[in-house]
C-alpha positions, 0 to 999 in steps of 0.5 A: 683545533690545537689547544696548546696555547690555553693556560695550564692549571698551577700546582699548589702546595702538597701537589694540589692543583687549581682546577678551572671550572668546566664550561658545562658547569656554568649556569645552565638555567641562565643559558636556557633562559637567554636562548629560549625565552624572548625578552619583552617579546624579542630574542637576544640579538647581535646588538645585545651581545655587542652591548654586553661585550662592550660593557665587560671589555670596559670593566676588565680593562679598566680594572687591569689599568687601575692595578699598580704595576708592582701588584701584577705579581700578587697572588692571594695564596701560593696555589692560585694565579697571580693577578697577571696570570689571571688577566692572561687567563682572560686574554687566552679565554677570549682567544681560545673560546672565541676561535671555537665560535668564530672559526678563526684565530687572531692575526696578532702574535699569541703570547708564549704559553710557557713564558707569558707576559708579566709586566703590566704594559705587556699584559694589558696590550695583549688583553686589549687585542684579545677583546678587539679580536672578539668584537671585530668577529662578533660585529660581522655576525648576522642574525642567522649566524647565531643559530649555526652550530659549531664544535665546542670543547677540547678535541677529546670531548667535543659537542655541537652547540649553536654559536649563540649558546657558545657566546653565552657560555663565554659571557658567563665565564667572563663574569666569573673571571671578573669576579675574581679580578675584583677580589685581587684588586680589593685585597690591594686596596684598589676600587675595581671598575663597576661591574655590568652585563646585559642591557635590553 
């Protein structure tokens, strides 16, 4: 699978680079808890996954809408992403990581990696499409699909995970990135949308 559409890290002052945390560094205990431990005697179901995705969709998109258009170029420091770039990172993660679980790319045109959108309206448009793409594919899952295995990671360092494990890592990544968005918003005096996640 071609990963050329995924965003690059940025070079900062003195040649320092902003490095994205590898997915394997996300809380493994959380993954194991949800994957192997029944909650109230019941396993994690597709309904649980859809409910959590709807919650995260709302909090990310609503925070993006609350941020003024003139603040989309704001970056707290020169070496890190602007707000628009951070939103674009969420968008491309939805697509890039989602395609590994779902086995297909969205039908809408992907943004140009070298010249991604920076205007608020365009950034939010592709963000909303990425969340809709993810939900549409998730809705088609049956219980048995969650235990099927897929190749996970870049071509040079792939491993097999179940689709449920892949989804849980995507959700963990989403929570991490949303935490960053709330910092951008608060530094501009904007109250971010309340955060949320799982409900059982």
